[in-house]
N, C-alpha and C positions, 0 to 999 in steps of 0.2 A: 504494500500500500504506500503510495507516495505521501509525503508530508502534507501537502495541500489538502488531500482528501481526508487525512486524519484531523487536520485543523478544522475543516468544514464540518465533519461529524461531531467534533468536540464542541464547536460553537452551537451547532444545532441542538446537541444534548443540553448545553448550558441554558439556552433560551427555553427549551422545553421544561427543564427543571425550575427555572425562575418563573416561568409563566404558571406552572402548577402551584408553586408556593404563593404567588400573587393572587391567583383565583381562590385558593384555600383561605388565605387571610381576609380577602374581601368578603367571602361568604361568612367567615367567623365574625367579622365586625358587624355585618348586617344582622346575623342571628343574635348576637349579644345585645345590640341596640333594641331589637324587637322584644327580646326577653325582658330587658330593663323597662321598657314602656308597659309591658304586660304586668310586671310585678308592681310598678307604681300604680297602675289602675286598680289592682286588687288590694293594695295597701290602703288606698284612699277610701275604698268602699267598706273596710272593716272599722268598727268604732274603736277608738283608743281607750284603753282602760285608765281609769282615774286612780292615781296613786297619791297617797299623802306623803309629802316629803317633810322631814324634820326641819325645824327652823335653823337657819345658819347661825344665829347668835348663840343658841344653846350649844350647838356642836362646837363652834369656835371657842366658846368659853371653857368647855370640857377639855379640848385639845390644849389650850393655853395653860390651863391649870396642870395638866399632866406633863407638859414640856417644862414648865417652870419647876415642878417638883423634881424632875429628872436632872435638870441643870443644877439645881441646888444640891442634890445628892452627889453629883459628880464633882462639883467644886469643893464640897466638904471633905470628900475622900482624897482628892488630889491636890492638897495644898502643901 
């Protein structure tokens, strides 16, 4: 086989492979976008459960007290 024939077969194979990958990725992007639209449609139709969240002030005060106690204990042991 001459070199030019090998090069033409190689280039032909390269374009075939790249074309296959491009088509696959295009189909994948299309499918994912449609699935996303479908999921958003179903998510909007379901009611959101109401959850009671603790107040931030009480949580922050508890955290601050625990951190202050830990810092005080650390400083008293490492003087």
